[in-house]
C-alpha positions in Angstrom: 81.2 52.0 56.5 78.5 53.2 58.9 75.3 51.2 59.0 71.8 51.9 60.2 69.8 48.9 61.3 66.0 49.0 61.6 64.9 47.6 65.0 61.7 45.6 65.2 60.3 45.5 68.6 57.2 44.4 70.6 56.3 45.0 74.2 59.6 46.8 74.8 61.7 43.8 73.6 63.8 43.7 70.5 62.9 40.8 68.1 65.3 38.1 67.2 65.4 39.0 63.5 66.9 42.4 64.4 69.7 40.7 66.3 70.6 38.8 63.1 70.5 42.1 61.1 72.9 43.7 63.7 75.3 40.8 63.1 75.1 41.2 59.3 75.6 45.0 59.6 78.7 44.3 61.8 80.2 42.3 59.0 80.1 45.3 56.7 82.7 47.0 58.9 82.5 50.2 60.8 79.9 51.4 63.3 76.4 50.0 63.7 73.5 52.3 64.7 70.1 51.0 65.6 66.9 52.9 64.7 64.0 52.4 67.1 60.7 54.0 65.9 57.3 54.1 67.5 55.5 55.9 70.3 56.5 55.3 73.9 59.5 53.2 72.9 61.9 53.9 75.9 62.0 50.3 76.9 62.8 49.1 73.4 65.5 51.8 73.1 67.1 50.7 76.4 67.0 47.1 75.3 68.6 48.1 72.0 71.4 49.9 73.8 72.4 46.6 75.5 72.9 44.7 72.3 76.5 43.8 71.6 78.0 45.6 68.6 75.6 48.6 68.6 77.3 52.0 68.8 74.2 54.3 69.0 70.5 53.9 69.4 68.6 56.5 67.4 65.1 56.9 68.8 62.2 58.4 66.8 59.4 58.6 69.4 56.3 60.0 67.7 52.8 58.6 67.2 53.3 58.9 63.4 55.7 56.0 63.7 53.4 53.7 65.5 53.0 50.3 63.8 56.0 51.2 61.6 53.9 52.5 58.7 56.4 52.4 55.8 55.1 55.6 54.3 56.2 57.4 57.4 59.3 55.5 58.4 61.0 55.4 55.0 61.4 59.2 54.7 62.9 59.3 58.2 65.4 56.6 57.2 66.3 58.5 54.0 66.9 61.6 56.2 69.3 59.6 58.5 71.1 58.1 55.5 72.9 61.4 55.1 75.4 60.2 57.8 75.1 56.4 57.0 76.5 54.3 54.2 74.1 51.3 54.6 70.6 50.6 55.7 70.0 47.1 56.9 66.6 45.6 57.7 65.5 42.1 58.6 63.8 40.3 55.7 60.4 40.2 57.6 57.1 41.7 56.5 58.0 45.0 58.1 61.5 45.1 56.7 60.3 44.1 53.2 57.8 46.9 53.4 60.2 49.7 54.4 63.4 48.8 52.6 62.2 49.0 49.0 60.7 52.5 49.7 64.0 53.6 51.2 65.9 52.3 48.1 63.5 54.0 45.7 63.8 57.3 47.6 67.6 57.0 47.5 67.4 55.9 43.8 69.6 52.8 44.5 69.3 49.1 44.0 68.1 47.0 46.9 70.0 43.8 47.7 67.3 41.4 49.1 67.6 38.6 51.6 71.3 38.4 51.9 72.8 35.1 53.2 76.4 36.3 53.7 78.6 39.3 53.4 81.6 38.6 51.2 82.7 42.2 51.1 81.1 45.6 51.9 79.5 45.7 48.5 79.3 42.0 47.7 76.8 39.5 49.0 75.2 36.1 48.5 71.5 35.7 48.2 69.1 32.8 47.2 67.5 32.6 43.8 65.1 30.1 42.2 63.4 29.5 45.6 66.7 28.8 47.2 67.9 26.1 44.7 70.8 28.3 43.7 72.9 30.9 45.5 73.9 34.0 43.6 76.8 36.3 44.4 75.8 39.9 43.7 77.7 43.1 43.9 76.5 46.7 44.0 78.3 49.9 43.0 75.6 52.3 44.4 76.8 55.0 46.8 74.3 53.9 49.4 73.6 50.3 50.4 70.0 49.1 51.1 69.7 45.4 52.0 67.4 43.0 53.8 68.8 40.1 55.8 67.6 36.6 56.0 67.7 36.1 59.7 68.2 32.4 59.7 71.6 32.8 57.9 73.3 34.9 60.6 74.0 34.3 64.2 72.0 36.5 66.6 73.9 39.3 68.3 74.0 39.0 72.1 71.2 40.9 73.8 73.6 42.0 76.6 77.1 43.3 76.7 76.6 46.5 74.8 76.7 50.0 76.1 75.3 52.1 73.2 74.3 55.7 73.7 70.7 56.6 73.2 70.0 59.7 71.0 66.6 61.1 70.0 66.0 62.0 66.3 63.2 63.9 64.7 62.2 65.2 61.3 60.0 63.2 59.0 56.6 62.4 60.5 53.1 61.6 59.3 52.9 62.0 55.5 49.2 61.4 55.5 49.5 58.6 52.9 48.3 55.8 55.1 46.8 55.0 58.4 46.6 52.0 60.7 43.1 50.6 60.9 43.6 47.5 63.0 45.3 44.1 63.4 44.0 40.6 63.9 46.6 38.7 65.8 46.6 35.1 66.9 47.8 34.5 70.4 49.4 31.2 71.5 51.3 29.8 74.5 53.5 28.0 72.0 56.8 29.4 70.9 56.8 32.0 68.1 57.4 30.3 64.7 60.5 32.1 63.5 62.4 31.8 66.8 61.3 28.3 67.9 63.9 25.6 68.4 61.4 22.8 67.4 58.6 23.1 64.8 56.0 20.6 63.9 54.4 21.4 60.5 51.4 19.8 58.8 50.4 19.6 55.2 47.5 19.0 52.9 47.5 15.2 53.7 45.9 16.0 57.0 42.7 16.6 55.0 41.0 19.1 57.2 41.5 21.6 60.1 40.0 19.2 62.7 42.6 16.6 61.9 45.3 19.2 62.0 44.2 20.2 65.5 43.9 16.6 66.7 47.2 15.3 65.3 49.7 18.2 65.0 48.9 20.3 68.0 49.2 17.5 70.6 52.6 16.4 69.1 53.8 20.0 69.2 52.7 20.4 72.8 54.6 17.3 73.8 57.7 18.6 72.2 57.3 22.2 73.4 57.2 23.1 69.7 55.8 25.8 67.5 53.2 24.8 64.9 53.7 25.4 61.2 52.0 24.5 58.0 52.6 24.2 54.2 51.0 26.6 51.9 48.6 24.0 50.7 47.3 23.5 54.2 46.9 27.2 54.7 45.2 27.7 51.3 42.8 24.9 52.2 41.8 26.8 55.3 43.2 24.2 57.8 45.1 26.9 59.8 45.6 30.7 59.7 48.1 32.4 57.3 50.7 33.1 60.0 51.4 29.4 60.3 52.7 29.2 56.8 56.3 28.1 56.3 57.9 28.6 52.9 59.0 31.1 50.3 55.8 33.1 50.5 55.5 32.4 54.3 58.0 32.4 57.1 61.6 31.3 56.8 62.7 29.1 59.7 65.8 27.2 60.8 65.0 25.4 64.0 67.0 22.7 65.7 64.4 20.2 64.7 61.7 20.4 62.0 59.0 17.8 61.9 57.2 17.7 58.5 53.9 15.7 58.7 52.1 14.9 55.5 54.1 17.5 53.6 55.3 16.4 50.1 58.2 18.9 50.0 57.4 21.3 47.2 60.2 23.7 46.3 58.2 26.6 47.8 58.1 24.9 51.2 61.6 23.6 51.1 62.9 27.1 50.6 61.5 28.1 54.0 62.8 25.3 56.1 65.7 23.4 54.5 68.3 25.1 56.7 66.8 23.4 59.8 69.4 21.4 61.7 67.5 18.1 61.8 64.5 17.4 59.5 62.1 14.6 60.3 59.6 13.7 57.6 56.5 11.5 58.0 54.8 10.7 54.7 53.1 7.7 53.1 54.8 8.4 49.8 58.3 7.1 49.9 59.1 9.1 46.7 58.0 12.4 48.2 60.6 15.2 47.6 60.7 15.9 51.4 62.7 12.7 51.9 65.6 14.2 49.8 66.3 16.8 52.4 65.2 14.8 55.5 67.7 13.5 58.0 65.1 11.0 59.4 62.3 9.6 57.2 59.2 7.7 58.4 57.1 6.1 55.6 53.6 5.3 56.6 50.1 6.4 57.4 50.3 9.7 59.4 46.9 9.0 61.0 48.5 6.0 62.7 52.1 7.1 63.2 51.5 10.5 64.6 49.2 9.5 67.5 51.6 6.6 68.3 54.6 8.9 68.3 52.7 11.4 70.5 51.7 8.7 73.0 55.3 7.4 73.3 56.8 10.8 74.0 
């Protein structure tokens, strides 16, 4: 089986989610090609060529592929699938935007957010917000799947010696255009790749408390800052802080949940964390069922005290 992996990159560097997708593609057997799309992507292509397990880096360098607009990228992938058996993308917002279009154009079923590869056509994936794991099998001639990055080891960034090959063909379909992006910038680690995450919930009551309590603790720990959907919906923090089924899926070494009750939606996004520490005044809160360490009490007293002692 020959696989094509969609590379997500920024500033010439390949993102961690792509490394997990490379590992998953390797488990399918056969060669793994990496597709780098964009404009002026030489640095990303060279970085991709160094990834262990990658045979070739296919580079589509064209302004039409800037910002990975799915209406332009999907037809290119379909064109390349003539010589590939599987298309593998990270289960990120970009991957989830492109993969369904590829599947539709190929007229095949998509296998979403795989957790493991049992056989080249059989996989496990979460259902019911991660409360059950389903084993699914596909008989389609072409495989299209997205990979939950937290379920696979990241391929090594170095050690590979892939060839770099330009590809062309599909370009701007005129169906969409990039208007702009509002991005938050922080000196803290990126949420999906952080080793430590401190998340806050609705119990913090407002954005000012979130800033006064959660951020100092995160800074002391060198951690990323996350939040529950309730905190995001209440306007305490921006959407890109959200952890959960409809937010970001994370699996850090340490996850600190402050004032988070532990709704199924939130647990689906963080229960694979190595160590979970929960701080909540309600000792019956569902978060304590998955926590390794639980601290019952008033977060407005406990968090400042914890921050001070670190």
